[in-house]
DSSP file (Angstrom, degrees, kcal/mol; ACC not computed):
  #  RESIDUE AA STRUCTURE BP1 BP2  ACC     N-H-->O    O-->H-N    N-H-->O    O-->H-N    TCO  KAPPA ALPHA  PHI   PSI    X-CA   Y-CA   Z-CA
    1    1 A M              0   0    0      0, 0.0     2,-0.0     0, 0.0     0, 0.0   0.000 360.0 360.0 360.0 132.5  -49.9  199.6    5.2
    2    2 A P        -     0   0    0      0, 0.0     2,-0.1     0, 0.0     3,-0.1  -0.311 360.0-106.7 -67.6 150.6  -48.4  198.6    1.8
    3    3 A K        -     0   0    0      1,-0.1    61,-0.2    61,-0.1     2,-0.1  -0.408  38.1 -97.6 -73.3 151.4  -44.7  199.0    1.3
    4    4 A K  E     -a   64   0A   0     59,-0.6    61,-2.9    -2,-0.1     2,-0.6  -0.439  35.1-130.4 -64.9 142.9  -43.4  201.8   -0.9
    5    5 A E  E     -a   65   0A   0     59,-0.2    25,-0.4    -2,-0.1     2,-0.4  -0.890  31.2-178.7-102.7 118.6  -42.6  200.7   -4.4
    6    6 A I  E     -a   66   0A   0     59,-2.8    61,-2.6    -2,-0.6     2,-0.5  -0.897  21.2-146.9-119.4 141.7  -39.1  201.8   -5.6
    7    7 A C  E     -aB  67  28A   0     21,-2.6    21,-2.9    -2,-0.4     2,-0.4  -0.948  20.7-173.1-105.5 129.2  -37.3  201.3   -8.9
    8    8 A V  E     -aB  68  27A   0     59,-2.6    61,-3.1    -2,-0.5     2,-0.4  -0.985   8.5-173.4-126.7 132.3  -33.5  200.9   -8.5
    9    9 A Y  E     -aB  69  26A   0     17,-2.7    17,-2.3    -2,-0.4     2,-0.3  -0.986  13.2-178.1-123.7 134.4  -31.0  200.8  -11.3
   10   10 A T  E     +aB  70  25A   0     59,-2.2    61,-0.6    -2,-0.4     2,-0.3  -0.936  11.9 169.9-135.3 154.9  -27.3  200.1  -10.6
   11   11 A D  E     - B   0  24A   0     13,-1.9    13,-2.8    -2,-0.3     2,-0.3  -0.966  13.8-155.2-158.0 150.4  -24.0  199.7  -12.4
   12   12 A G  E     - B   0  23A   0     -2,-0.3     2,-0.3    11,-0.2    11,-0.2  -0.903  10.7-168.4-122.7 155.6  -20.3  199.4  -11.5
   13   13 A S  E     - B   0  22A   0      9,-2.8     9,-2.4    -2,-0.3     2,-0.4  -0.996   7.8-169.3-144.3 146.2  -17.3  200.4  -13.5
   14   14 A C  E     - B   0  21A   0     -2,-0.3     2,-1.3     7,-0.2     7,-0.3  -0.983  18.1-146.7-139.0 127.1  -13.6  199.8  -13.3
   15   15 A L  S    S-     0   0    0      5,-3.4     2,-0.1    -2,-0.4    -2,-0.0  -0.707  92.1  -4.9 -91.7  86.1  -10.9  201.5  -15.4
   16   16 A G  S    S-     0   0    0     -2,-1.3     3,-0.2     3,-0.2    29,-0.0  -0.144 100.9 -89.9  97.4 154.4   -8.6  198.5  -15.5
   17   17 A N  S    S+     0   0    0      1,-0.5     2,-0.2    -2,-0.1    27,-0.1  -0.717 123.1  21.7-144.7  90.6   -9.6  195.5  -13.4
   18   18 A P  S    S+     0   0    0      0, 0.0    -1,-0.5     0, 0.0    26,-0.2   0.405 113.7  85.4 -82.7 166.4   -8.3  196.0  -10.8
   19   19 A G  E    S- C   0  43A   0     24,-1.9    24,-2.4    -3,-0.2    -3,-0.2  -0.966  84.7 -19.6 167.8-165.1   -7.9  199.8  -11.0
   20   20 A P  E    S+     0   0A   0      0, 0.0    -5,-3.4     0, 0.0     2,-0.3  -0.419  71.6 169.0 -63.6 140.8   -9.8  203.0  -10.3
   21   21 A G  E     -BC  14  40A   0     19,-2.4    19,-3.3    -7,-0.3     2,-0.3  -0.924  18.5-175.9-148.6 172.2  -13.5  202.3  -10.2
   22   22 A G  E     -BC  13  39A   0     -9,-2.4    -9,-2.8    -2,-0.3     2,-0.3  -0.977  15.8-131.9-160.9 169.6  -16.9  203.6   -9.3
   23   23 A Y  E     -BC  12  38A   0     15,-1.9    15,-1.2    -2,-0.3     2,-0.4  -0.930  11.2-158.2-129.0 157.4  -20.6  202.9   -9.1
   24   24 A G  E     -BC  11  37A   0    -13,-2.8   -13,-1.9    -2,-0.3     2,-0.4  -0.994   8.4-174.6-135.5 143.1  -23.7  204.6  -10.2
   25   25 A V  E     -BC  10  36A   0     11,-2.4    11,-2.0    -2,-0.4     2,-0.4  -0.998  11.3-167.5-138.3 138.3  -27.3  204.3   -9.0
   26   26 A V  E     -BC   9  35A   0    -17,-2.3   -17,-2.7    -2,-0.4     2,-0.4  -0.998  14.9-174.1-122.8 126.4  -30.6  205.8  -10.2
   27   27 A M  E     -BC   8  34A   0      7,-3.0     7,-2.5    -2,-0.4     2,-0.4  -0.959   1.9-169.0-122.3 138.3  -33.5  205.4   -7.7
   28   28 A R  E     +BC   7  33A   0    -21,-2.9   -21,-2.6    -2,-0.4     2,-0.4  -0.991  14.1 171.1-132.1 135.5  -37.1  206.3   -8.4
   29   29 A Y  E >  S- C   0  32A   0      3,-2.1     3,-2.9    -2,-0.4   -23,-0.1  -0.940  70.2 -53.1-138.6 115.9  -40.1  206.6   -6.1
   30   30 A K  T 3  S-     0   0    0    -25,-0.4    -1,-0.0    -2,-0.4     0, 0.0  -0.356 124.6 -16.9  51.6-119.9  -43.3  208.1   -7.7
   31   31 A D  T 3  S+     0   0    0     -2,-0.1     2,-0.3    -3,-0.1    -1,-0.3   0.365 118.6  99.5 -93.4   5.2  -42.1  211.5   -9.2
   32   32 A Y  E <   -C   29   0A   0     -3,-2.9    -3,-2.1     2,-0.0     2,-0.4  -0.703  49.2-172.7 -97.1 144.0  -38.8  211.6   -7.2
   33   33 A E  E     -C   28   0A   0     -2,-0.3     2,-0.4    -5,-0.2    -5,-0.2  -0.999   2.7-173.5-134.6 137.7  -35.5  210.6   -8.5
   34   34 A K  E     -C   27   0A   0     -7,-2.5    -7,-3.0    -2,-0.4     2,-0.4  -0.995   6.3-160.6-131.0 137.4  -32.2  210.2   -6.6
   35   35 A K  E     -C   26   0A   0     -2,-0.4     2,-0.3    -9,-0.2    -9,-0.2  -0.950   8.2-173.7-119.0 139.1  -28.8  209.5   -8.1
   36   36 A L  E     +C   25   0A   0    -11,-2.0   -11,-2.4    -2,-0.4     2,-0.3  -0.952   9.5 161.0-127.8 147.7  -25.8  208.1   -6.3
   37   37 A S  E     +C   24   0A   0     -2,-0.3     2,-0.3   -13,-0.2   -13,-0.2  -0.968   7.4 175.8-160.3 155.5  -22.2  207.6   -7.3
   38   38 A C  E     -C   23   0A   0    -15,-1.2   -15,-1.9    -2,-0.3     2,-0.3  -0.966  15.2-146.0-159.0 145.4  -18.8  207.1   -5.6
   39   39 A G  E     -C   22   0A   0     -2,-0.3   111,-2.5   -17,-0.2     2,-0.3  -0.872   7.1-161.6-119.1 152.2  -15.3  206.4   -6.9
   40   40 A Y  E     -Cd  21 150A   0    -19,-3.3   -19,-2.4    -2,-0.3     3,-0.2  -0.965  21.5-135.1-132.0 146.7  -12.4  204.4   -5.4
   41   41 A R  E    S+     0   0A   0    109,-2.0     2,-0.4    -2,-0.3   111,-0.1   0.860  94.3  18.9 -69.4 -36.7   -8.7  204.4   -6.2
   42   42 A H  E    S+     0   0A   0    108,-0.2   111,-1.3   109,-0.2   112,-0.4  -0.939  85.5 110.6-144.1 115.1   -8.2  200.7   -6.4
   43   43 A T  E     -C   19   0A   0    -24,-2.4   -24,-1.9    -2,-0.4     2,-0.3  -0.846  52.2-103.8-159.5-169.9  -11.0  198.1   -6.8
   44   44 A T     >  -     0   0    0     -2,-0.2     4,-1.8   -26,-0.2     5,-0.1  -0.886  29.8-113.0-128.5 163.8  -12.6  195.6   -9.2
   45   45 A N  H  > S+     0   0    0     -2,-0.3     4,-2.4     1,-0.2     5,-0.2   0.920 116.3  53.3 -62.1 -44.1  -15.6  195.7  -11.4
   46   46 A N  H  > S+     0   0    0      1,-0.2     4,-2.1     2,-0.2    -1,-0.2   0.889 107.4  51.4 -61.4 -38.2  -17.4  193.1   -9.4
   47   47 A R  H  > S+     0   0    0      1,-0.2     4,-2.8     2,-0.2    -1,-0.2   0.891 110.5  49.1 -65.0 -38.2  -16.9  195.0   -6.1
   48   48 A M  H  X S+     0   0    0     -4,-1.8     4,-2.0     2,-0.2    -2,-0.2   0.881 108.2  53.2 -70.2 -36.8  -18.3  198.1   -7.7
   49   49 A E  H  X S+     0   0    0     -4,-2.4     4,-1.3     2,-0.2    -2,-0.2   0.928 113.8  43.5 -61.0 -44.0  -21.4  196.2   -9.0
   50   50 A L  H  X S+     0   0    0     -4,-2.1     4,-2.4     1,-0.2    -2,-0.2   0.924 112.0  52.3 -66.4 -45.2  -22.0  195.0   -5.4
   51   51 A L  H  X S+     0   0    0     -4,-2.8     4,-3.1     1,-0.2     5,-0.2   0.829 102.8  60.2 -63.5 -31.4  -21.3  198.4   -3.8
   52   52 A A  H  X S+     0   0    0     -4,-2.0     4,-2.0     2,-0.2    -1,-0.2   0.943 109.7  41.2 -60.7 -47.0  -23.8  200.0   -6.2
   53   53 A V  H  X S+     0   0    0     -4,-1.3     4,-2.6     2,-0.2     5,-0.2   0.923 115.3  51.0 -66.8 -43.8  -26.6  197.8   -4.9
   54   54 A I  H  X S+     0   0    0     -4,-2.4     4,-2.3     1,-0.2    -2,-0.2   0.932 109.8  49.9 -59.1 -46.9  -25.4  198.1   -1.3
   55   55 A A  H  X S+     0   0    0     -4,-3.1     4,-0.8     1,-0.2    -1,-0.2   0.914 111.6  49.1 -59.5 -43.4  -25.3  201.9   -1.5
   56   56 A A  H >X S+     0   0    0     -4,-2.0     3,-1.1    -5,-0.2     4,-0.5   0.952 112.7  46.0 -61.7 -49.8  -28.8  202.0   -2.9
   57   57 A L  H >< S+     0   0    0     -4,-2.6     3,-0.9     1,-0.3    -1,-0.2   0.834 106.5  59.9 -65.3 -31.9  -30.3  199.8   -0.3
   58   58 A R  H 3< S+     0   0    0     -4,-2.3    -1,-0.3     1,-0.2    -2,-0.2   0.710  97.4  60.5 -69.5 -18.8  -28.6  201.7    2.5
   59   59 A T  H << S+     0   0    0     -3,-1.1     2,-0.3    -4,-0.8    -1,-0.2   0.697  83.6  96.3 -80.5 -17.3  -30.3  204.9    1.5
   60   60 A L    <<  -     0   0    0     -3,-0.9     4,-0.0    -4,-0.5    -3,-0.0  -0.552  56.2-165.0 -78.4 135.4  -33.8  203.4    2.2
   61   61 A I  S    S+     0   0    0     -2,-0.3    -1,-0.1     1,-0.1    -3,-0.0   0.440  70.3  26.3-101.6  -0.7  -35.2  204.2    5.6
   62   62 A E  S    S-     0   0    0    -58,-0.0    -1,-0.1     0, 0.0    52,-0.0  -0.981  98.4 -76.1-153.1 159.4  -37.9  201.6    5.7
   63   63 A P        -     0   0    0      0, 0.0   -59,-0.6     0, 0.0     2,-0.3  -0.354  57.9-179.2 -60.0 136.8  -38.7  198.2    4.1
   64   64 A C  E     -a    4   0A   0    -61,-0.2    52,-2.4    50,-0.1     2,-0.6  -0.865  36.2-114.8-133.1 163.6  -39.7  198.6    0.5
   65   65 A T  E     -ae   5 116A   0    -61,-2.9   -59,-2.8    -2,-0.3     2,-0.4  -0.929  45.6-165.3 -95.9 124.9  -40.8  196.6   -2.5
   66   66 A I  E     -ae   6 117A   0     50,-3.3    52,-3.1    -2,-0.6     2,-0.8  -0.944  29.4-158.4-125.4 131.4  -38.1  197.1   -5.0
   67   67 A E  E     -ae   7 118A   0    -61,-2.6   -59,-2.6    -2,-0.4     2,-0.6  -0.928  29.9-168.7 -97.9 105.0  -37.7  196.5   -8.7
   68   68 A L  E     -ae   8 119A   0     50,-2.4    52,-2.6    -2,-0.8     2,-0.5  -0.876   7.5-168.6-108.6 122.8  -33.9  196.3   -9.0
   69   69 A T  E     +ae   9 120A   0    -61,-3.1   -59,-2.2    -2,-0.6     2,-0.3  -0.933  13.0 164.1-114.9 127.5  -32.3  196.3  -12.4
   70   70 A T  E     -ae  10 121A   0     50,-2.5    52,-2.0    -2,-0.5   -59,-0.1  -0.935  38.3-145.8-134.6 156.5  -28.6  195.5  -12.9
   71   71 A D  S    S+     0   0    0    -61,-0.6     2,-0.7    -2,-0.3    53,-0.4   0.233  73.9 104.4-102.0  12.8  -26.4  194.6  -15.8
   72   72 A S     >  -     0   0    0      1,-0.2     4,-2.3   -62,-0.1     5,-0.2  -0.838  47.0-174.8-100.6 110.1  -24.3  192.3  -13.6
   73   73 A Q  H  > S+     0   0    0     -2,-0.7     4,-3.1     1,-0.2     5,-0.4   0.845  89.3  62.4 -64.0 -33.4  -24.9  188.6  -13.9
   74   74 A Y  H  > S+     0   0    0      2,-0.2     4,-1.8     1,-0.2    -1,-0.2   0.927 108.8  39.1 -57.2 -48.6  -22.5  188.3  -11.0
   75   75 A V  H  > S+     0   0    0      2,-0.2     4,-2.5     3,-0.2     5,-0.3   0.954 119.4  45.2 -68.8 -50.7  -24.8  190.2   -8.7
   76   76 A K  H  X S+     0   0    0     -4,-2.3     4,-2.6     1,-0.2     5,-0.3   0.937 118.3  41.9 -62.8 -47.6  -28.1  188.7  -10.0
   77   77 A N  H  X>S+     0   0    0     -4,-3.1     4,-2.9     1,-0.2     5,-1.9   0.889 112.6  55.8 -65.9 -38.4  -26.8  185.1  -10.0
   78   78 A G  I  <>S+     0   0    0     -4,-1.8     5,-2.5    -5,-0.4    -2,-0.2   0.937 114.8  37.6 -58.5 -47.7  -25.1  185.6   -6.7
   79   79 A I  I  <5S+     0   0    0     -4,-2.5     5,-0.2     3,-0.2    -2,-0.2   0.930 126.9  34.4 -70.2 -46.8  -28.3  186.7   -5.0
   80   80 A E  I  <5S+     0   0    0     -4,-2.6    -3,-0.2    -5,-0.3    -2,-0.2   0.786 134.4  13.8 -85.1 -27.8  -30.7  184.4   -6.7
   81   81 A S  I  <5S+     0   0    0     -4,-2.9     4,-0.3    -5,-0.3    -3,-0.2   0.760 127.0  33.3-119.5 -36.1  -28.6  181.2   -7.2
   82   82 A W  I  ><S+     0   0    0     -5,-1.9     4,-2.3    -4,-0.2     3,-0.3   0.801  94.7  76.3-100.4 -31.2  -25.4  181.1   -5.2
   83   83 A L  H  ><S+     0   0    0     -5,-2.5     4,-2.4    -6,-0.3     5,-0.2   0.870  93.8  51.2 -56.1 -46.9  -26.0  182.9   -1.9
   84   84 A A  H  > S+     0   0    0     -5,-0.2     4,-2.2     1,-0.2    -1,-0.2   0.909 112.7  47.0 -59.7 -42.5  -28.0  180.2   -0.1
   85   85 A G  H  > S+     0   0    0     -3,-0.3     4,-1.9    -4,-0.3     7,-0.3   0.902 109.8  52.9 -66.0 -41.8  -25.3  177.6   -0.9
   86   86 A W  H  <>S+     0   0    0     -4,-2.3     5,-3.4     1,-0.2     6,-0.9   0.920 110.4  47.9 -58.9 -43.5  -22.5  179.8    0.2
   87   87 A K  H ><5S+     0   0    0     -4,-2.4     3,-1.5     3,-0.2    -1,-0.2   0.910 110.2  51.3 -65.9 -41.6  -24.2  180.4    3.5
   88   88 A R  H 3<5S+     0   0    0     -4,-2.2    -1,-0.2     1,-0.3    -2,-0.2   0.838 112.1  48.2 -61.9 -32.2  -24.8  176.6    4.0
   89   89 A K  T 3<5S-     0   0    0     -4,-1.9    -1,-0.3     3,-0.3    -2,-0.2   0.044 124.2-102.5 -98.7  25.6  -21.2  176.0    3.3
   90   90 A N  T < 5S-     0   0    0     -3,-1.5    -3,-0.2     1,-0.2    -2,-0.1   0.913  82.8 -46.3  54.4  47.8  -20.0  178.7    5.7
   91   91 A W  S   <S+     0   0    0     -5,-3.4     8,-2.2     1,-0.3     2,-0.3   0.866 108.9 126.2  62.9  42.9  -19.2  181.2    2.9
   92   92 A H  B     -F   98   0B   0     -6,-0.9    -3,-0.3    -7,-0.3    -1,-0.3  -0.941  56.5-120.0-123.9 152.0  -17.4  178.7    0.6
   93   93 A T    >   -     0   0    0      4,-3.2     3,-1.7    -2,-0.3     6,-0.1  -0.168  39.2 -91.1 -80.0 178.0  -18.1  177.9   -3.0
   94   94 A S  T 3  S+     0   0    0      1,-0.3    -1,-0.1     2,-0.1    -2,-0.0   0.731 129.5  53.4 -63.8 -21.5  -19.0  174.5   -4.4
   95   95 A T  T 3  S-     0   0    0      2,-0.1    -1,-0.3     3,-0.0     3,-0.1   0.479 121.3-107.7 -90.7  -2.9  -15.3  173.9   -5.0
   96   96 A G  S <  S+     0   0    0     -3,-1.7    -2,-0.1     1,-0.3     2,-0.1   0.359  75.2 135.1  94.3  -5.3  -14.5  174.7   -1.4
   97   97 A A        -     0   0    0      1,-0.1    -4,-3.2    -5,-0.1    -1,-0.3  -0.448  64.9 -98.8 -75.3 150.3  -12.8  178.1   -2.1
   98   98 A A  B     -F   92   0B   0     -6,-0.2    -6,-0.2    -2,-0.1     2,-0.2  -0.431  46.0-100.7 -65.3 141.5  -13.7  181.1    0.1
   99   99 A V    >   -     0   0    0     -8,-2.2     3,-0.8    -2,-0.1     2,-0.1  -0.454  37.8-123.1 -64.6 130.3  -16.3  183.3   -1.5
  100  100 A K  T 3  S+     0   0    0      1,-0.2     5,-0.1    -2,-0.2    -1,-0.1  -0.485  93.3  17.1 -72.8 147.2  -14.7  186.4   -3.1
  101  101 A N  T >> S+     0   0    0     -2,-0.1     4,-2.3     3,-0.1     3,-0.8   0.845  79.1 164.7  61.0  36.5  -15.9  189.8   -1.8
  102  102 A I  H <>  +     0   0    0     -3,-0.8     4,-2.7     1,-0.3     5,-0.2   0.849  66.9  54.9 -55.7 -41.4  -17.3  188.1    1.2
  103  103 A E  H 3> S+     0   0    0      1,-0.2     4,-1.7     2,-0.2    -1,-0.3   0.845 110.9  46.3 -66.0 -31.2  -17.8  191.2    3.3
  104  104 A L  H <> S+     0   0    0     -3,-0.8     4,-2.7     2,-0.2    -2,-0.2   0.898 112.3  49.3 -75.7 -41.0  -19.8  192.8    0.5
  105  105 A W  H  X S+     0   0    0     -4,-2.3     4,-2.6     2,-0.2    -2,-0.2   0.897 111.8  50.0 -63.4 -39.2  -22.0  189.7   -0.1
  106  106 A Q  H  X S+     0   0    0     -4,-2.7     4,-2.1    -5,-0.2    -1,-0.2   0.908 111.8  47.5 -66.2 -40.8  -22.6  189.5    3.7
  107  107 A A  H  X S+     0   0    0     -4,-1.7     4,-2.3    -5,-0.2    -2,-0.2   0.924 113.7  47.8 -63.9 -43.7  -23.6  193.2    3.8
  108  108 A L  H  X S+     0   0    0     -4,-2.7     4,-2.7     1,-0.2     5,-0.2   0.898 109.2  53.8 -64.8 -40.5  -25.9  192.7    0.7
  109  109 A D  H  X S+     0   0    0     -4,-2.6     4,-1.1     1,-0.2    -1,-0.2   0.921 110.9  46.2 -58.6 -45.0  -27.4  189.6    2.3
  110  110 A Q  H  < S+     0   0    0     -4,-2.1     4,-0.4     1,-0.2     3,-0.2   0.914 114.6  47.0 -65.2 -43.5  -28.3  191.5    5.4
  111  111 A L  H >< S+     0   0    0     -4,-2.3     3,-1.2     1,-0.2     4,-0.3   0.878 108.1  54.0 -68.7 -38.8  -29.7  194.5    3.5
  112  112 A T  H >< S+     0   0    0     -4,-2.7     3,-1.3     1,-0.3    -1,-0.2   0.780  95.3  69.5 -69.1 -24.3  -31.8  192.4    1.1
  113  113 A A  T 3< S+     0   0    0     -4,-1.1    -1,-0.3     1,-0.3    -2,-0.2   0.745  94.2  57.7 -63.9 -22.2  -33.5  190.7    4.0
  114  114 A E  T <  S+     0   0    0     -3,-1.2     2,-0.3    -4,-0.4    -1,-0.3   0.611 107.7  48.1 -82.9 -12.8  -35.3  193.9    4.9
  115  115 A H  S <  S-     0   0    0     -3,-1.3     2,-0.8    -4,-0.3   -50,-0.2  -0.802  77.6-118.3-129.2 162.3  -37.0  194.4    1.5
  116  116 A D  E     -e   65   0A   0    -52,-2.4   -50,-3.3    -2,-0.3     2,-0.5  -0.916  44.8-173.4 -97.9 107.7  -39.0  192.5   -1.1
  117  117 A I  E     -e   66   0A   0     -2,-0.8     2,-0.6   -52,-0.2   -50,-0.2  -0.900  21.9-163.8-114.9 129.5  -36.7  192.7   -4.1
  118  118 A H  E     -e   67   0A   0    -52,-3.1   -50,-2.4    -2,-0.5     2,-0.3  -0.955  23.1-145.5-107.0 116.2  -37.5  191.6   -7.7
  119  119 A W  E     -e   68   0A   0     -2,-0.6     2,-0.4   -52,-0.2   -50,-0.2  -0.649  18.3-177.1 -90.4 136.0  -34.2  191.3   -9.5
  120  120 A H  E     -e   69   0A   0    -52,-2.6   -50,-2.5    -2,-0.3     2,-0.4  -0.988  11.9-151.6-131.6 140.9  -33.9  192.1  -13.2
  121  121 A W  E     -e   70   0A   0     -2,-0.4     2,-0.3   -52,-0.2   -50,-0.2  -0.929  12.8-177.6-112.4 137.2  -30.9  191.8  -15.6
  122  122 A V        -     0   0    0    -52,-2.0     2,-0.3    -2,-0.4    -2,-0.0  -0.965  35.7-103.9-126.6 149.2  -30.4  194.0  -18.6
  123  123 A K    >   -     0   0    0     -2,-0.3     3,-0.7     3,-0.1     5,-0.4  -0.555  42.9-120.1 -69.3 129.5  -27.6  193.8  -21.1
  124  124 A G  T 3  S+     0   0    0    -53,-0.4    -1,-0.1    -2,-0.3     8,-0.1  -0.349  89.7  16.2 -69.7 151.8  -25.1  196.6  -20.5
  125  125 A H  T 3  S+     0   0    0      3,-0.1    -1,-0.2     1,-0.1    -2,-0.0   0.834  91.3 116.9  57.2  36.3  -24.3  199.2  -23.2
  126  126 A A  S <  S-     0   0    0     -3,-0.7    -1,-0.1     2,-0.1    -2,-0.1   0.154  93.4 -90.2-121.2  17.7  -27.5  198.2  -25.1
  127  127 A G  S    S+     0   0    0      1,-0.3    -3,-0.1     2,-0.1     3,-0.1   0.521  70.4 150.5  91.9   4.4  -29.4  201.4  -24.9
  128  128 A H     >  -     0   0    0     -5,-0.4     4,-2.8     1,-0.2    -1,-0.3  -0.627  42.9-142.3 -70.1 116.4  -31.4  200.9  -21.7
  129  129 A P  H  > S+     0   0    0      0, 0.0     4,-1.9     0, 0.0    -1,-0.2   0.866  94.4  41.9 -55.4 -46.3  -31.8  204.6  -20.5
  130  130 A E  H  > S+     0   0    0      2,-0.2     4,-2.5     1,-0.2     5,-0.2   0.888 115.2  50.7 -71.0 -36.7  -31.4  204.1  -16.8
  131  131 A N  H  > S+     0   0    0      2,-0.2     4,-2.5     1,-0.2    -1,-0.2   0.903 109.8  51.1 -65.0 -39.5  -28.5  201.6  -17.2
  132  132 A E  H  X S+     0   0    0     -4,-2.8     4,-2.2     2,-0.2    -2,-0.2   0.890 110.6  48.9 -63.8 -38.6  -26.8  204.0  -19.5
  133  133 A E  H  X S+     0   0    0     -4,-1.9     4,-2.5    -5,-0.2    -2,-0.2   0.912 110.9  49.6 -68.0 -41.9  -27.1  206.8  -16.9
  134  134 A C  H  X S+     0   0    0     -4,-2.5     4,-2.7     1,-0.2    -2,-0.2   0.912 110.7  50.7 -61.1 -41.9  -25.8  204.5  -14.1
  135  135 A D  H  X S+     0   0    0     -4,-2.5     4,-2.7     2,-0.2     5,-0.3   0.908 109.9  50.0 -62.3 -42.0  -22.8  203.6  -16.4
  136  136 A R  H  X S+     0   0    0     -4,-2.2     4,-2.4     2,-0.2    -2,-0.2   0.928 112.5  47.0 -62.0 -45.2  -22.2  207.3  -17.0
  137  137 A L  H  X S+     0   0    0     -4,-2.5     4,-2.4     2,-0.2    -2,-0.2   0.913 113.7  48.2 -62.4 -43.4  -22.3  208.0  -13.2
  138  138 A A  H  X S+     0   0    0     -4,-2.7     4,-2.4     2,-0.2    -2,-0.2   0.919 113.8  45.5 -65.5 -44.4  -20.0  205.1  -12.5
  139  139 A R  H  X S+     0   0    0     -4,-2.7     4,-2.0     2,-0.2    -1,-0.2   0.891 112.4  51.6 -67.0 -38.9  -17.4  206.0  -15.1
  140  140 A Q  H  < S+     0   0    0     -4,-2.4     4,-0.3    -5,-0.3    -2,-0.2   0.926 111.8  46.8 -62.0 -44.4  -17.5  209.6  -14.1
  141  141 A A  H >< S+     0   0    0     -4,-2.4     3,-1.0     1,-0.2    -2,-0.2   0.906 113.2  48.9 -64.1 -41.9  -16.9  208.6  -10.4
  142  142 A A  H 3< S+     0   0    0     -4,-2.4    -1,-0.2     1,-0.2    -2,-0.2   0.816 108.8  54.7 -66.9 -30.7  -14.1  206.2  -11.4
  143  143 A G  T 3< S+     0   0    0     -4,-2.0    -1,-0.2    -5,-0.2    -2,-0.2   0.406  79.3 120.2 -88.0   2.3  -12.4  208.9  -13.6
  144  144 A Q  S <  S-     0   0    0     -3,-1.0     5,-0.1    -4,-0.3    -3,-0.0  -0.195  81.7 -79.3 -60.1 158.9  -12.1  211.6  -10.9
  145  145 A A    >>  -     0   0    0      1,-0.1     3,-2.3     3,-0.1     4,-0.8  -0.326  45.8-112.5 -57.0 143.1   -8.7  212.8  -10.1
  146  146 A A  G >4 S+     0   0    0      1,-0.3     3,-0.8     2,-0.2    -1,-0.1   0.819 116.7  59.5 -51.6 -35.5   -6.9  210.3   -7.8
  147  147 A S  G 34 S+     0   0    0      1,-0.2    -1,-0.3  -106,-0.0    -2,-0.1   0.741 104.8  50.3 -67.9 -21.3   -7.0  212.8   -4.9
  148  148 A A  G <4 S+     0   0    0     -3,-2.3    -1,-0.2     2,-0.1  -109,-0.2   0.607  92.7  94.6 -91.0 -12.9  -10.8  213.0   -5.1
  149  149 A L  S << S-     0   0    0     -4,-0.8  -109,-0.2    -3,-0.8     3,-0.1  -0.451  79.9-109.6 -80.7 152.8  -11.3  209.2   -5.0
  150  150 A H  B     -d   40   0A   0   -111,-2.5  -109,-2.0     1,-0.2  -108,-0.2  -0.259  48.2 -79.2 -71.4 166.5  -12.0  207.3   -1.8
  151  151 A A        -     0   0    0      1,-0.2  -109,-0.2  -111,-0.2    -1,-0.2  -0.005  68.7 -60.3 -61.6 169.6   -9.4  204.9   -0.4
  152  152 A D    >   -     0   0    0      1,-0.2     3,-1.5  -112,-0.1    -1,-0.2  -0.330  47.1-146.1 -51.2 120.1   -8.6  201.5   -1.6
  153  153 A D  T 3  S+     0   0    0   -111,-1.3    -1,-0.2     1,-0.3  -110,-0.1   0.486  91.5  72.5 -78.7   0.2  -11.9  199.6   -1.2
  154  154 A T  T 3   +     0   0    0   -112,-0.4    -1,-0.3     3,-0.0    -2,-0.1   0.480  67.5 119.3 -87.9  -2.4  -10.1  196.3   -0.3
  155  155 A D    X   -     0   0    0     -3,-1.5     3,-2.1     1,-0.2    -4,-0.0  -0.457  67.2-138.8 -60.5 124.6   -9.1  197.8    3.0
  156  156 A P  T 3  S+     0   0    0      0, 0.0    -1,-0.2     0, 0.0    -3,-0.0   0.680 101.9  57.0 -64.3 -13.6  -10.7  195.5    5.7
  157  157 A H  T 3  S+     0   0    0      2,-0.1    -2,-0.1     0, 0.0    -3,-0.0   0.252  76.4 143.0 -99.1  12.8  -11.7  198.6    7.7
  158  158 A L    <   -     0   0    0     -3,-2.1     2,-0.9    -5,-0.1    -5,-0.0  -0.286  46.7-143.4 -54.5 127.5  -13.7  200.1    4.8
  159  159 A E        -     0   0    0      2,-0.0    -1,-0.1    -2,-0.0    -2,-0.1  -0.853  23.1-135.4 -92.3 105.2  -16.8  201.9    6.0
  160  160 A L              0   0    0     -2,-0.9    -7,-0.0     1,-0.1  -109,-0.0  -0.329 360.0 360.0 -64.0 140.5  -19.2  201.1    3.3
  161  161 A Q              0   0    0   -110,-0.0    -1,-0.1    -2,-0.0    -2,-0.0   0.420 360.0 360.0 -97.3 360.0  -21.3  204.1    2.2
């Protein structure tokens, strides 16, 4: 049986870097659309970009073929160009430094193995409708009152959503 074909659009935002941040996701399957967002009190933009993809993939209940669009060169290059080398070098970069956001990259590595993903990059803030909606969701989540935001996402005991 062929896999379901899903379109996923993601974006992360940080109001200050580090600072309050959030992610936004738009997912489409046939005529269905699902939007996700979450905000954190203290994070970075790169962490929110990664969490957006992780959150999207975690909602899927079966292996899918995914057209995934992000405005993050960090995420796209990380998955397509850097990840294999990091794993070969026991999660260290070409300079020998430990990979930043390692727990998120490891989670993303595990999640992507379940799906056939075609990665696409779009320029942010350039009028791409789904990217603009993801940006709106991410900024809205990041801008919530501090009491409504999730805990510091650098906590090593973070339960990723």
